[in-house]
N, C-alpha and C positions, 0 to 999 in steps of 0.2 A: 367539449374539452376531450383530449385524447385519454385513453384508458391505460392503466399500468400494463405493460407488456414486456415479457422477457423472451429473448431469442434462444429458446431452449434447443432448437435444432443446432445452432452453432455451439452451444455449450456441450451438447452430447457429442458432436463431431470432434471437438477438442479433447474431451475426456476419453472417448472410446476408440475413435478411428485414428486419431493422431497419437495420443499418449498411452493408450491401452492401460488405463488405471486399474482395470479389473485384476491385473496380475498382482497387485498389491493387496487384494482383498479376496483370498481364496475361498472364504466362506460365503461370499456374495456373488450372484450372477450380475451381468450388466443391467438386466431389467430391474433388479432390486436396487442397484445403485441409482438408476434413472428415477425410480420411484421416490428415493430419498430426496433427490433434487426437485422433483415435481411437487412433492408435499411441502417442502420448504418454500418453494416458489408460491404456492397457494397461501401458506401462512403469511408470507411477506406481503402478498397482494392484499389480503383481507385485514391484516393486523398492523403491519409496520408502515406500509405506504400511506395509509390515511393520516398518519401522524406527521408526515413530512411538512406540509404547508402550515398545518395547525400548530405544530411545535415551533416552527420558525416564527410564526406570528406572536405566539404567547411568550416564548423565550424563557430564560432562567432568571430567577429572582433571589435576592438575599434578604430574608425576612427574619427579624429578631435573631440574627446570627446563624440562621439555618438556610441552606441552599434548597430552593424549591424548583424542581424541573417541571416542564410542561405537563399538565394533568393527564393529557392523552397518552403519555408514555407509560403510565403505571400498569394498565391492563395488559398491553402487549408484552411489556417487560416480564411480568409475572408468568404469562403464558409461555414466553420464550424458554424459561427455565423448566416450567412444569411439563412442557411438551418434549423436553429432552434435547432442544436445539443447541443449548450451550454445551452439552456433553458431546456433540458431534465431533468425531476425530480423536477423542481421548480414549486411553486404554480402559478396559473393563475393570481393572483392579482399583481404579479410583472412581468408578461409577460412570465411566464414559461409554460412548457408542462408537466403536472403532469404524473408521472409514478411510479410504485413501486420501492423501493430502490434497490431491487435485479436486476431489469432491468437496472437501471443506472449503477450498479456495473458491470454487464455483458458487457454493451456497453463501459464503461470506460476501462475495461480490454482489449477489442479488440483493441482500439485505442492505449493504452499504449504499448501493445505488438508490434504493427506496428511501432511505433516511440515514445519512452519514452521522448525524448528531446522535440518533438513537443507538446506532451500532457502536459508538465509541465507549459507552458505559460498560457493556459486556466485553468489548474488545480490549480495553485497558485492563479489565479484570483478568482476562485470559493471559495477557502478557505477564502480569505480576504473578499469577498462579504458576505459569510455566517456569519462571525463575525459581520459585519455591520448590517446584517439582524436580527441577534439575540439580540445584545446588544446596537446597535446604537440608537440614538434619532430619533424621527419621521423626523426631519429635515435632519439628516444625511442619513437616509434610502431614503427619497424622492430625495435627491440631488445626491448621489453616485450610487445607485443601477441601475437606468435606463441606465446610460452610461456604466456601467460594463456589464449589460445584453446585450447591443447592440454591444459590442466589441470595443467601442471607447476607453474605459479606461481599463487597466489591473490592477493587484494587486499583492502584495507580503507580506511576513511576515519577519520582520527584528529583529532577536534575537541575533545571535552570534557576538561577538566582538573579536578583535585581542588579542590573548593570553588567552582568556576566555574559548574557546572551548565549551564543554558541560556545563560548570559552568555559567549558565545564570545569576545567582545572582551576578556575578562579573561585571555586567553592569556598564559602566562609562558614558554612554550617558545621557545628561541632558535635562530637559524641564523646562524653566523658564517662569513664567506667564507674559503675556503682558496685556496692559490696555484694550484690546478689548475682553478679555475672552479666547484668544487663547494662544499658547505657542511658545517660541523660542526654536527650537530643535537643539542640537549640539552633535556630536559624529561620530563614525565610526562603521559601521557594515560590516561583512565579510561573505563570502559563501552564498550570497543572491541569491537563485535560481530565475531565470527570473527577476533579479533585475532591468534590463532596457532592452528595445528592441525597434526596429523601427516597431514592429507589432501594437503598440498602440499609440494613440495621447498623452496619459498621463498615468503615473503609480501611483497607489494609494498605498502607503506603510503603513503598520501597524507596528509601531515602539515602542519597549519597551524602556522606559527611566525613569529617576528618577527626581522627582520634588524637590525643595529645602526643606531640612530637612527630606527627606525620610529615612526610616530605611535601614540598610544594608541588603544585600541578596535579595531574590525574594519578600519578603514582602513589599519592598519599591518600587516595579516596577509599573508603570502605562502604559497604552496603548494609542497611539496617531495615528490619521490619518494624514499622511504627503504626500501630492501630490508632484510629481516631478515638475510639473508646476503649477503656481498659477491658480486656477480654474476659476478666474474671468478675469484676464488680459492675461493669456497665457504666461506670462513671467516666467523666471526661478525662482523656489522656493529654489534655492541653494542646491539641491540634486544632487550630482555629482558622476558619476561612475568613480572612480580613477584607477580601475584595473579590468580586467576579468581574471579568473583563467584558466590556461592551464591544462586540466584534463586528467586522464586516459581514461575516457569515457564520455558519454552524451555531445559530442562535439557541438551539435546543441543547447544546453541549455546555456543561458547566466548566468554564476555564477559570481556575481559581488561583488566588494568592493564598498560600498557606503559611501560617506562622506556628512554629514549633517551640514550646516551652516558655513562652513569654509570660503566661499567667500562672505558672507553676511547673512542677517537674513533668517532663514529657519523656516517657520510657520507651526505649526501643531495644531490639535484640539483633546482634550481628548475624547476618546470613552469609555463608561462605567464609573464606579466610579474610583476615584483616589485610587491607591494602589491595584486595582483589575486586574492589567495588566496580571499577569500570568494566573489567572483563565479565563480571557477572551481570551487570546492567546491560551489557551489549547483547545478552540473550534476548532481553526484552526490546532493546533498541532495534536490532536487526529485524525482529518480527514486526515492530512498529513501522519500520521503513517499507517492508513489503505491504503492510496495510495502507500506507500512504499511496503506494503505487496502485493498489486496489481502489482507493478512493477516486483516483483519476480515471482508471479504467471503468469502474462500475458506474460512475455518474455519466461518463461519456456514452456508455452503451444504452443506459436508460434515456438520456437526453436525445440520443439518436432515434430510439424507438418511438418516443413521444412526438418528435419532430417529423418523422416519416408519416405518421398518421395524420398530423396536422396538414402537411403539405399535400397529401392525397385528398383532403377534404376541402381545403381552402381554395376558392376560385378567384382569379383575377384575370382581366382581359378575356373573359369568356372561357377560361381553361383552368384546371387545377394547377396550382403553382408548381407541383412536382414536375410538370411538363414544360416549365420554362428552363431554358438551357443553363442559366447561371445557378438557379436553385437546384437543378439536377446535379450540377457539378458539386455544389456544397454537400448535398445528401450523399452522393457516392463517396466523396472524400471522408465525410463523417463516418460512414459505415466501415470503410477500409481501415481507417485509423482505430476506430473502436474495437473492431474485431481483431486487428493486429495486436492491440494491447491485451485483449483477452488471451490471445494465443501465447503471448509472452508470459503473462502471470500464471496461467495454468501449466505451461511447460516448466516454469521455474518451480511451481508448487510440487509438481510430480517428481522433481529431482530430490526433494526431501525424503520421499519414500525410498528412493534408490540409495541415498546417503545412509539411511538407517540400516540398510542391508550391507553396508561396508564398501559402497562404491566411492572410491576416493576421487574419481574424475567428476562425479556428480557434485561432491562437496566443493571442488574447485570452481565448477560452473556456477554454483549457487553464489559463491563469493563474488564472482565476476558479474553476474547478472543482477544481484540485489540492488546496487546503485543505479543500474539502468532502469529496473522496474520502478524504483522510487522516483527518480528524477524525470525520466522520459515520460512515464505514464502520468505523473502529476502535471507536467507541463502540457502534454498533448490532450489530456482530459480537460484541462482548462480551455484549450483552443477549440476543442469540439463543442464545449458548452457555449463559447462565444458564437460559433457558427449556428448553434441551435437558436439562439436569440435572433441572429440575423435572418434566418429563414422565417421565424415568426413575425418579423418586422416590428411595427409599433406595439402589437399585442405582446410580443416577447419582452419588450422593454418595460411593460407594465407588469404588475404582480399577479394578475388574475390567473394566468396560465402556469405560474410557478416555474417558468423556464429560467428567468434571471436568477433564481435561487441556485441553480447549478453553478453559475459563475461564482457567486458569493461563497458557496460551500466548498467548491473545488480548489479555490486559490490557496487556501491554507496548506494544502498537501505539499506544495512546493517549498514551503517555509519551515514547517516544524519537523522534528526528528532529524535535524541536520539539514540546513538549507540545501537546495539543489547545487549551489556552488561548492559546498563542502562534499556532497556526494561525488561531484566531478573530480575534485582533488583526490579523494580516496580512490576513485576508479582509475585514474591515470597513474598516480604515484604508487599506490599499494597493490592494486589488482592487476596492473599491467607491468610497469617498470620494475617494481620489486620482484615480480614473478618472472621477469625477463620475457614477458609476453607468451609464456608457454601455454597457458590456458586460452589466451586470446587466439593463438594460432591453431590450437586444438579444435576450437569452435570453428575456425576457418576451414579446417579439413571436413568438418561435418557439412558446412555450406557447400563446399566443392563436390562432396558426394551427392548431394541432392541435385546440384546443377548438372551433374554428369548422367543423371537418369534419363531414360528414353522420353518420359513424359515432359521433363523440364526442357529438353531440346526444342520442343515446339514453341517455347517462349524465347525465341532467339534475341529479340530486342531487350527484353527485361533481364535475361540471363547476362547479356553483355553489360548492362548497367550495374548489376551486382558484381560482376568480375572487375570492372573498372573501379568500383568503390573499394573492393578488397585490395587492389593494387595500390590505390592512393593511400589506404590506411597504413600499408607497409612503409610508404615514404614518410608519412606523418610520424610514425613510431621511430623511424631512423632519425628524423629531426629531433624528436624528444630525447633520444639517446645522446645525440651530439650536445644538446643543451645541458643535459645532466652531467656529461663529462666536463663541460665548461662551467659547471655550477651555476648555470643560468636558470635558477629555480623559478624566478618570476616569469620568465618566458614560457615555461611549461604551464604554470598555473593560469596564465592569462588565456591559454588556449584550451584548458581542461573542459570547460562547459561545452564549448563547440564540439570537441571530440566526443564527449559523451553523447550528445545529440546525434552526431554522425554515426556512432556505433549503435544507438537505438534504432535509427533508420535501417541500418544494415541488418541487424538481428531480426527485426520485424519483417523485413523483406524476405529474409531466408525462411522464416516460419510460414509466411503467407505463400511462398513458392511451394513449400512442402504440402501445404493445404491444397493448393491448386493441383498439384500432381496426384494427390490422393483422390481428389474430386474427379479428375479425368479417369482414373482407374475405376472408380465407382460407376461412372456413366458408361464406360466400356463394358462393364460386367452386367449391365442392365439394371434399370431402376424405374420407379414410378415417375409420373410427370411432376408431382410435387417435389420428389427428391431431386429430380433433374434440375428443376428451377433453382433449388438451393445450391446444388453443386456448381451450376453455372455462375451463381453469384460469388462463389469462392474464387473462381477464375477472374471475374471482374474485380473483386477486391484486390487481388494481387497486382493486376495491371494498373488499376487506379492508384494504388499505393506507390508503385514505381514512378508513375507519371507525375504525381503531385508531391510526393514526400521523399522518396529515395533520390530523385533528381537534385534535391537540395544539397546532397553530399558533394556535388561538383563544386559548388560555391564555397561550402565550408572547408573542403580540402584545400582549395586554392588560397583561401584566406589564411589558413594555418601555415601553409608552405611558403607563401610569398609576402606575408606581412612581417617586416623585419624590425619595425619600431619597438622600442622598449616602452611599454605602456606606463611604467612607473616614472619614466623620464619626461612624459608629456604633461603639460600643465592642465589642470582642471579649470 
């Protein structure tokens, strides 16, 4: 069976050669930042990865009203906090270990790839804590953050309700004012990731609910901090897990139905201003959407690393299967896609440090790229996982190698935190049309700048493909503008998913082109044989991506431009 393996050379190339993350950490040298990633990788290999298949097999159980997670999670989870890994990327004033956002993204990716279910417990806690850190009162910050940093308390976000699905505005949960300035919370939330577990002493839920007289829809929502247990007495706060979902994948993650206030008063406190619940929750949701993208990227990269090892060892017809043309095609495509997704997520992560320094362009790029990261990486991560099983053949379809688990665990990333269809609608309508495509075309100028470099000119065929893809994107946007002027909104929405995929292919091709150009410079400057082998693989990645992925944009573009039927007028 293949061993856990991380492509550290590619991670370091992304962090330091492409994105120069060291500029965001003046107190660290690049070697120190590399050491953080290397030590995290060792922790993941030794502690987290062994829980992947065992946790999947054991699953989560609801016993006597308590949610019991896989037993193998407890030791690594405790060490994760004790070793300071949860604190990575947080400021020192709350007990954190400052690091560039790109380094945090890279480490998070390693852990998520090793066991996405395990990573979701601390991942949701981080999301909830970040909301408290950004919009909570001083009292709320001082009270909740220390115990969440220490690992005593976990966190969740509670949006979805029975029957509402993605329609968050259909919320029926209520928050009635109490005499002490707090609120009585009542309602049911479903599909709550890490909704309850025996990993934490207490769970701090961030709950969307409506106060008396609130407007209909999302405008009437407010956000509340609702602990599972009373934080003063330790007694039940009447937050009850009434069901855990039996799922296709992520069996080690507790996906809960939570009932608030059915068995007695459930007390919560308002965080932020009344009726600003959605805006405040989006702090967590946007982070969760990037994490969904990481779930696709991370599992794709590990699935590739394991599959590459298998294909180099498994012999058929008197030869290792990696030397069979069709298998080689699959492996090269898997690597190009996986590394391309890593390039996208680390590039986007690095923009957060630029935004923190007041870079408005970076902030706009984050908004544009977030739905691409979420939707494109979750979709393509699933596709890479499918190819991993294909390479493994019948053994991949069986459970002994753990490869089919990647398919089961990755699929959910395209569904939750706003389905990929919703991401596409947001991308086209809000991030492009509402912006009048200003950020989109600004990114286009960056692409043209790389294409004009001396190194890029050597990739004449691939450069031409990118150029044609950019030209066709302008025609698509012109068509969308015409549709908008005619109020043909259904026409736009019916093409949104295809255009997001189109832009994902284009953006990743741009990033891989830049990587290939940097690799050529590195080889020209002189390097070791091992380094040369890696740099040459970067050029191969770019060419393969264009050959098998970017080429799809021709078909997508023609479909959008030439399909004139109104889908809503067609009979099902």
